[in-house]
C-alpha positions as CSV (number, residue, x, y, z in Angstrom):
1,X,24.0,-5.4,-5.8
2,X,20.3,-5.9,-5.2
3,X,18.0,-6.7,-7.7
4,X,14.7,-4.9,-7.5
5,X,11.5,-5.4,-9.4
6,X,9.6,-2.5,-9.8
7,X,6.1,-2.2,-11.7
8,X,6.9,-0.7,-15.3
9,X,3.4,0.6,-15.7
10,X,-0.1,0.9,-14.3
11,X,-1.5,2.2,-10.8
12,X,1.4,1.0,-9.1
13,X,4.4,2.1,-11.2
14,X,4.0,5.9,-10.5
15,X,3.8,5.8,-6.6
16,X,6.6,3.0,-6.4
17,X,8.9,5.0,-8.2
18,X,8.2,8.3,-6.1
19,X,8.9,6.0,-2.9
20,X,12.1,4.7,-4.2
21,X,13.2,8.3,-5.3
22,X,12.2,9.8,-1.8
23,X,14.4,6.6,-0.2
24,X,17.6,8.0,-1.8
25,X,17.4,5.7,-5.0
26,X,18.2,6.7,-8.5
27,X,15.7,5.2,-11.0
28,X,14.6,5.3,-14.5
29,X,14.4,8.7,-16.6
30,X,12.9,7.3,-19.5
31,X,9.7,5.4,-19.5
32,X,11.1,2.8,-22.0
33,X,14.1,2.0,-19.8
34,X,13.8,-2.2,-18.5
35,X,17.1,-2.0,-16.6
36,X,18.7,0.5,-14.6
37,X,22.0,0.3,-12.4
38,X,22.5,2.7,-9.4
39,X,26.0,2.3,-8.4
40,X,25.9,4.5,-5.7
41,X,23.4,2.8,-3.7
42,X,24.3,-0.8,-4.9
43,X,21.3,-1.9,-6.8
44,X,19.8,-2.8,-9.8
45,X,16.0,-2.0,-10.9
46,X,14.4,-4.3,-13.2
47,X,11.0,-2.6,-14.8
48,X,8.6,-5.2,-15.3
49,X,4.6,-6.0,-15.7
50,X,3.1,-5.9,-12.3
51,X,1.7,-9.5,-12.8
52,X,5.0,-10.9,-13.6
53,X,6.9,-9.5,-10.7
54,X,5.7,-12.2,-7.9
55,X,7.2,-14.7,-10.7
56,X,10.7,-13.1,-11.0
57,X,11.1,-12.7,-7.4
58,X,9.6,-15.7,-6.2
59,X,11.7,-17.8,-8.4
60,X,14.9,-16.2,-7.1
61,X,15.9,-14.6,-10.4
62,X,15.3,-11.0,-8.6
63,X,15.8,-10.5,-4.9
64,X,13.1,-8.3,-4.3
65,X,9.8,-6.3,-5.9
66,X,7.2,-4.1,-5.4
67,X,3.8,-5.2,-6.5
68,X,0.1,-5.6,-4.9
69,X,-1.0,-8.3,-2.6
70,X,-3.5,-9.6,-4.9
71,X,-0.9,-10.3,-7.6
72,X,1.2,-11.8,-5.2
73,X,-1.5,-14.2,-4.1
74,X,-2.9,-14.7,-7.5
75,X,0.8,-15.7,-8.8
76,X,0.9,-18.4,-6.3
77,X,4.6,-18.6,-6.4
78,X,5.8,-20.8,-3.3
79,X,8.9,-18.8,-3.3
80,X,7.5,-15.4,-3.2
81,X,6.7,-13.8,0.6
82,X,5.3,-10.3,1.5
83,X,7.6,-8.6,3.9
84,X,6.3,-4.7,3.9
85,X,3.0,-3.1,3.5
86,X,3.8,-0.1,1.6
87,X,0.2,2.0,2.1
88,X,-1.0,2.6,-1.6
89,X,-2.8,1.4,-4.3
90,X,-5.6,-0.2,-1.7
91,X,-8.3,-2.1,-3.1
92,X,-11.1,-4.8,-2.0
93,X,-12.1,-8.1,-4.1
94,X,-15.5,-9.1,-3.8
95,X,-17.9,-11.6,-5.8
96,X,-20.6,-10.0,-7.9
97,X,-23.8,-11.5,-9.6
98,X,-27.3,-10.3,-11.0
99,X,-29.5,-8.6,-8.4
100,X,-31.1,-11.6,-6.2
101,X,-29.2,-14.5,-8.0
102,X,-26.6,-15.7,-4.9
103,X,-26.6,-14.9,-1.4
104,X,-23.5,-16.9,-0.1
105,X,-20.6,-18.1,-1.7
106,X,-21.5,-22.0,-1.4
107,X,-24.0,-21.5,-3.8
108,X,-21.2,-20.7,-6.3
109,X,-20.7,-24.8,-6.3
110,X,-20.3,-25.9,-9.8
111,X,-21.3,-22.3,-11.6
112,X,-18.9,-20.3,-13.9
113,X,-16.9,-17.5,-12.2
114,X,-15.4,-14.8,-14.6
115,X,-12.3,-13.2,-13.0
116,X,-9.0,-11.9,-14.1
117,X,-7.4,-13.0,-10.9
118,X,-8.1,-16.8,-11.4
119,X,-5.2,-18.2,-9.0
120,X,-6.7,-15.7,-6.2
121,X,-10.1,-16.7,-6.7
122,X,-9.2,-20.4,-6.7
123,X,-7.2,-20.1,-3.4
124,X,-10.1,-18.6,-1.9
125,X,-12.6,-21.1,-2.8
126,X,-10.8,-24.2,-2.4
127,X,-10.4,-23.1,1.2
128,X,-14.1,-23.4,1.5
129,X,-14.1,-26.6,-0.4
130,X,-16.4,-24.8,-3.2
131,X,-15.6,-26.1,-6.6
132,X,-16.6,-23.9,-9.7
133,X,-15.8,-23.3,-13.3
134,X,-13.1,-20.2,-13.5
135,X,-13.4,-18.2,-16.7
136,X,-10.1,-16.4,-16.8
137,X,-10.4,-12.7,-18.2
138,X,-7.9,-10.0,-19.0
139,X,-10.0,-7.0,-17.3
140,X,-13.9,-6.1,-17.8
141,X,-15.3,-9.1,-16.1
142,X,-18.3,-7.2,-15.5
143,X,-19.7,-7.8,-18.7
144,X,-19.2,-11.5,-18.3
145,X,-22.6,-12.2,-16.9
146,X,-24.5,-10.2,-19.6
147,X,-22.6,-11.7,-22.4
148,X,-23.4,-15.3,-21.5
149,X,-20.0,-16.5,-20.4
150,X,-20.4,-16.7,-16.4
151,X,-23.0,-16.7,-14.0
152,X,-21.0,-14.6,-11.5
153,X,-17.7,-12.3,-11.6
154,X,-15.1,-12.1,-8.9
155,X,-13.4,-8.5,-9.1
156,X,-12.0,-5.3,-7.5
157,X,-14.4,-3.3,-6.1
158,X,-14.0,0.5,-5.1
159,X,-17.5,1.8,-5.1
160,X,-19.4,-0.5,-6.4
161,X,-20.7,1.7,-9.1
162,X,-19.7,-0.1,-12.3
163,X,-20.7,-3.5,-11.0
164,X,-24.3,-1.7,-10.4
165,X,-24.1,-0.1,-13.8
166,X,-23.9,-4.0,-15.2
167,X,-26.8,-5.1,-13.3
168,X,-24.8,-6.7,-10.5
169,X,-24.7,-6.8,-6.8
170,X,-22.0,-7.7,-4.4
171,X,-22.5,-10.8,-2.1
172,X,-20.8,-12.9,0.1
173,X,-17.4,-12.3,2.4
174,X,-14.5,-10.2,1.0
175,X,-11.9,-12.4,-1.2
176,X,-9.0,-10.1,0.1
177,X,-8.2,-6.7,0.9
178,X,-5.0,-5.7,-1.2
179,X,-2.2,-2.7,-1.3
180,X,0.9,-2.4,-2.7
181,X,3.7,-4.6,-0.9
182,X,7.5,-5.1,-1.0
183,X,8.0,-8.9,-1.6
184,X,11.2,-10.9,-1.1
185,X,12.4,-14.2,-2.6
186,X,13.3,-17.5,-1.0
187,X,16.6,-16.4,0.1
188,X,17.5,-13.1,2.3
189,X,19.5,-10.7,-0.1
190,X,22.1,-8.6,1.4
191,X,20.8,-5.1,1.1
192,X,17.3,-5.9,1.7
193,X,17.4,-4.6,5.2
194,X,18.6,-1.2,3.9
195,X,15.7,-0.9,1.1
196,X,13.2,-1.8,4.1
197,X,14.8,1.4,6.6
198,X,14.5,3.5,3.8
199,X,11.3,2.6,2.6
200,X,10.0,2.8,6.2
201,X,11.4,6.0,6.6
202,X,9.2,7.3,3.7
203,X,6.3,5.7,4.9
204,X,6.7,7.6,8.4
205,X,7.2,10.7,6.5
206,X,4.0,10.2,5.0
207,X,1.9,9.5,8.2
208,X,3.4,12.1,10.2
209,X,4.3,15.7,9.8
210,X,6.6,18.5,12.3
211,X,4.6,20.7,14.6
212,X,6.5,23.6,16.0
213,X,5.1,26.3,18.3
214,X,5.9,28.6,21.2
215,X,4.3,28.2,24.7
216,X,4.6,29.4,28.3
217,X,6.9,27.3,29.9
218,X,4.4,26.7,32.8
219,X,2.1,24.8,30.2
220,X,4.5,22.5,28.7
221,X,3.0,19.6,30.8
222,X,-0.3,20.4,29.2
223,X,1.0,20.4,25.8
224,X,2.6,17.1,26.0
225,X,-0.5,15.5,27.3
226,X,-1.9,16.9,23.9
227,X,0.9,16.0,21.7
228,X,3.4,13.4,23.1
229,X,5.6,12.8,19.9
230,X,6.9,9.5,19.1
231,X,9.6,9.7,22.0
232,X,9.3,13.2,23.4
233,X,8.6,16.4,22.3
234,X,12.1,18.6,21.7
235,X,11.8,21.4,24.3
236,X,14.1,24.8,23.7
237,X,14.5,27.7,25.5
238,X,13.6,31.2,24.0
239,X,14.8,34.7,24.7
240,X,12.0,35.3,27.1
241,X,12.8,32.9,29.8
242,X,8.9,32.6,30.8
243,X,8.5,30.9,27.2
244,X,10.0,27.7,25.4
245,X,9.8,26.5,21.5
246,X,8.6,23.1,21.1
247,X,8.9,20.5,18.1
248,X,6.9,17.7,18.0
249,X,6.0,14.6,15.4
250,X,2.0,14.7,15.2
251,X,0.3,12.5,12.9
252,X,-0.9,14.0,9.7
253,X,-4.5,12.8,10.0
254,X,-5.2,14.5,13.1
255,X,-2.7,17.8,12.9
256,X,-5.7,20.2,12.6
257,X,-7.3,19.1,15.8
258,X,-4.1,18.8,17.5
259,X,-3.3,22.7,16.6
260,X,-6.7,23.7,17.9
261,X,-5.9,22.0,21.2
262,X,-2.5,23.5,21.7
263,X,-3.8,27.1,20.5
264,X,-6.5,26.6,23.0
265,X,-4.2,26.2,26.1
266,X,-2.0,28.9,24.9
267,X,0.5,27.8,22.2
268,X,1.2,30.5,19.5
269,X,3.2,30.5,16.4
270,X,2.1,27.3,15.5
271,X,3.5,26.1,12.4
272,X,3.6,22.7,10.5
273,X,6.3,21.0,8.3
274,X,5.9,18.4,5.9
275,X,8.3,15.2,6.8
276,X,10.4,14.6,3.6
277,X,12.0,11.3,5.1
278,X,12.5,10.0,8.2
279,X,14.7,7.0,10.6
280,X,12.7,5.8,13.7
């Protein structure tokens, strides 16, 4: 059986569980369950702290896992590797310090840097030959400067509001752009490819919708120029031989413009349907 590590709580847990369910797997029904076997799909789920998943997978104790790229890099486990982006839980890591204190990361040499991701920050600075005194904290690092335990912080930044409220400003380059990823251990475990295909199907379903519409037959080429689909639209005859029915996959982000453009050339009865899963 394929042994899969899944976040047991936090921002990754809910979406990871939803993706696995849409991929056809049966996960836990009780939040207290730490181990679930899905015999139909020949997998075992182990529900773990997100920060520990890279360690279990990298050591070979488990085959694959869902975690954040930030947590994977912070763990610094040589055997753990990213094999697929999962497109959720995006975040950006930056340095911040009191306004006007620093303008470049080189100025951090010899300073105290508070962070919840010491492995990640140490690797970033080590690549640039900058030696600092890391102050590991478990969250709320923006208070570290005010309380006198650090000169600067390295943390997740969304809007920057929390940092500004603490009197800090962002400086220097991005440390990392992170998101949820599927990771694998040192060996290629049987069942991993099937899991990947299923998860990719869910990712495609999130990115595309199906658009159905009726169209005068002589306008098909014009319509295909607007929405060509993944390979080619499906064209079906209607009772009226001068009209056809068209079905095509369209990127979700541009579907409204596509509908407007199709309507403008003469398409009618335009319907949009969500895709639950797909294989391309």
